[in-house]
C-alpha positions in Angstrom: -103.3 -39.3 -90.9 -105.3 -37.4 -88.0 -107.1 -38.8 -85.1 -109.5 -36.9 -83.4 -109.8 -39.0 -79.6 -112.6 -37.2 -77.0 -111.4 -37.2 -73.4 -113.6 -36.7 -70.9 -113.9 -37.5 -67.1 -115.2 -41.1 -65.6 -114.7 -42.8 -69.4 -113.0 -45.9 -69.2 -109.1 -45.8 -69.3 -108.4 -49.1 -71.4 -111.8 -47.1 -74.1 -109.4 -44.9 -75.2 -105.8 -47.0 -74.4 -106.1 -49.8 -76.3 -107.0 -47.9 -79.7 -105.1 -45.7 -79.5 -101.9 -48.2 -79.1 -103.4 -50.1 -82.0 -103.3 -46.4 -84.0 -101.2 -44.2 -82.4 -97.6 -44.5 -84.9 -99.7 -44.3 -88.0 -101.6 -41.2 -87.6 -101.2 -37.8 -85.4 -103.1 -38.2 -82.5 -105.2 -35.3 -80.0 -106.7 -36.1 -77.5 -109.8 -33.8 -77.0 -111.5 -32.1 -74.5 -113.0 -29.3 -72.4 -110.0 -27.8 -70.6 -106.1 -28.9 -70.9 -107.0 -30.0 -67.0 -105.9 -34.0 -66.5 -109.2 -35.5 -66.9 -110.0 -38.3 -64.1 -110.9 -42.0 -65.3 -113.3 -43.9 -63.7 -109.9 -45.8 -62.3 -108.9 -42.5 -60.9 -106.2 -42.8 -63.7 -105.7 -39.2 -65.1 -104.7 -38.5 -69.3 -103.9 -35.6 -70.6 -105.6 -33.4 -72.8 -103.5 -31.6 -75.7 -106.2 -30.4 -77.8 -109.1 -28.0 -76.6 -112.6 -29.0 -79.0 -111.6 -25.2 -81.0 -108.0 -26.8 -81.0 -109.0 -29.9 -83.1 -108.5 -30.4 -86.7 -111.8 -30.3 -88.8 -111.7 -32.6 -90.4 -110.4 -35.9 -89.6 -109.6 -39.7 -90.3 -111.4 -40.8 -87.2 -113.7 -39.8 -84.7 -113.5 -41.4 -81.9 -114.7 -41.3 -78.6 -114.7 -44.2 -75.6 -117.0 -45.1 -72.8 -117.2 -45.1 -68.9 -119.6 -44.5 -66.0 -118.8 -40.4 -66.8 -120.9 -41.2 -70.4 -124.1 -40.1 -68.7 -122.4 -36.3 -67.9 -121.7 -36.4 -71.2 -124.6 -36.6 -72.5 -126.0 -33.8 -70.5 -123.3 -31.3 -71.4 -124.7 -28.7 -74.3 -120.7 -28.0 -75.0 -119.5 -31.6 -76.0 -122.7 -32.8 -77.1 -122.4 -29.8 -79.2 -118.2 -31.0 -80.3 -119.5 -34.7 -81.0 -122.1 -33.6 -83.4 -119.6 -31.3 -85.1 -117.2 -33.5 -85.8 -118.6 -36.4 -86.2 -120.5 -34.9 -89.5 -117.1 -34.7 -90.6 -114.8 -37.5 -90.6 -114.4 -39.7 -92.5 -114.9 -42.5 -89.9 -117.0 -42.2 -87.0 -116.2 -44.4 -84.1 -116.6 -45.7 -80.3 -116.1 -48.5 -78.2 -118.5 -49.7 -75.1 -121.1 -46.3 -74.4 -118.9 -44.0 -76.9 -121.5 -45.8 -78.4 -124.7 -44.0 -77.1 -123.1 -41.1 -77.2 -122.4 -41.4 -81.3 -126.4 -42.6 -81.2 -127.3 -39.3 -78.9 -125.8 -36.9 -81.0 -127.8 -38.4 -83.6 -124.2 -39.7 -86.0 -125.5 -43.5 -86.2 -129.9 -42.9 -86.6 -130.2 -45.7 -89.4 -126.5 -47.6 -88.7 -126.5 -50.6 -87.2 -123.7 -50.9 -83.5 -122.1 -52.3 -81.0 -121.7 -51.3 -77.5 -121.2 -52.7 -73.8 -123.1 -55.9 -72.6 -125.2 -54.1 -70.2 -126.1 -51.8 -72.2 -127.7 -52.4 -75.1 -131.1 -50.9 -73.8 -129.9 -47.6 -73.4 -128.7 -48.0 -77.3 -132.1 -49.0 -78.1 -133.7 -45.7 -75.9 -131.2 -43.5 -77.5 -132.2 -43.8 -81.0 -133.2 -45.1 -84.2 -130.1 -47.5 -84.3 -129.5 -51.4 -84.9 -128.2 -52.2 -82.2 -125.6 -55.7 -82.9 -124.5 -58.0 -80.5 -120.7 -58.8 -82.2 -117.4 -57.7 -80.7 -116.6 -55.2 -83.3 -119.4 -53.8 -86.7 -118.5 -52.5 -89.2 -121.6 -49.7 -91.3 -120.1 -48.0 -93.8 -118.3 -45.9 -92.5 -119.4 -46.2 -88.9 -116.8 -48.9 -86.9 -118.1 -49.1 -83.0 -116.9 -51.8 -80.6 -118.4 -54.0 -77.7 -117.1 -52.9 -73.9 -114.3 -51.5 -73.2 -110.9 -55.0 -74.0 -112.9 -54.9 -77.5 -111.1 -51.4 -77.9 -107.9 -53.7 -79.5 -110.0 -55.3 -81.5 -112.0 -52.3 -82.6 -108.5 -50.4 -83.8 -107.2 -53.7 -85.5 -110.0 -53.8 -88.2 -110.0 -49.9 -87.9 -106.9 -50.1 -88.6 -107.1 -52.9 -91.3 -109.4 -50.2 -93.9 -107.1 -47.4 -93.1 -104.0 -49.3 -94.4 -104.6 -52.5 -94.8 -104.3 -56.2 -93.8 -100.7 -57.1 -93.4 -100.0 -53.4 -91.6 -102.6 -53.8 -88.9 -101.2 -57.9 -88.3 -97.9 -56.1 -88.1 -99.3 -53.7 -85.2 -101.1 -57.0 -83.5 -98.0 -58.6 -83.4 -95.9 -56.0 -82.4 -98.0 -55.5 -79.8 -97.7 -59.1 -78.5 -101.3 -58.8 -79.2 -103.1 -63.1 -78.3 -105.5 -62.8 -75.9 -105.0 -66.7 -73.6 -107.5 -65.5 -70.9 -107.2 -66.9 -67.4 -111.0 -67.1 -67.9 -114.2 -68.2 -70.4 -116.2 -65.6 -68.2 -116.0 -62.1 -70.9 -119.6 -62.1 -72.0 -123.0 -63.1 -69.6 -123.8 -65.9 -71.7 -120.1 -67.8 -70.5 -119.9 -66.8 -67.0 -123.5 -67.6 -65.9 -125.8 -66.6 -64.1 -124.0 -66.5 -60.2 -121.6 -64.2 -62.2 -123.8 -62.1 -64.5 -126.5 -61.5 -61.4 -123.5 -60.3 -59.1 -122.4 -57.5 -62.2 -125.6 -56.6 -63.7 -126.0 -55.5 -60.0 -122.7 -52.9 -60.1 -123.6 -51.5 -63.2 -127.5 -51.3 -62.9 -127.6 -48.0 -61.7 -124.9 -47.1 -64.4 -127.9 -47.6 -67.4 -131.0 -46.7 -65.3 -129.8 -43.5 -65.6 -128.7 -43.1 -68.1 -131.8 -45.1 -70.2 -133.5 -41.8 -68.9 -131.8 -39.5 -69.9 -131.2 -41.1 -73.5 -135.2 -41.5 -74.0 -135.1 -37.4 -72.8 -132.7 -36.5 -75.1 -134.4 -38.5 -78.0 -137.4 -37.5 -77.8 -136.8 -33.8 -77.7 -134.4 -34.1 -80.5 -137.5 -36.4 -82.8 -140.6 -33.9 -83.7 -144.2 -34.2 -82.7 -146.2 -36.6 -84.0 -148.5 -34.7 -86.7 -151.6 -34.3 -84.5 -154.8 -35.2 -86.3 
């Protein structure tokens, strides 16, 4: 199988690494970028692309987009958005985790579909397209598969693998990874973390969210036909 995974500056490393760890042994991974230079993630660790946009296979089994603070930059990058539209319109499965969902939505690839994103970015997702936001860990709607924030990429990857192969193959892969999560704190969602912890997290994230909402609304307005004059 052929997996096309977009990489871009400011993406979240685990958004990419989690799904790739699940899928990578079951097919060929194309880490696709505008250039073959190392791509810095939002924590400074660089990812080395192995394919340019023009080198990526035209017909992919899976087209995948990660998220991260660099999402807003991609929204304003015509070349990258054009690549997302072109490959996403042809792929067997069109997928994303975290704010990568917003890029698919802005590309018009989620109109009329249900989708998940990071808990703090549902306002931006709603501003991006006629998508149906669903606050779930993994959302499967026909051939669109999306995941919540960051760590949801592992659950997303296993859910997708079960569709690509079968549930037993996905279970074997989960066991080989020893993916048996037992977090030390129950603070992975606002309703679990409580108002104090959530307020601190929001204060760190909100400026990027607010900027993204403005960009997303502008892009959506540009690609939506103007209403007929009375």
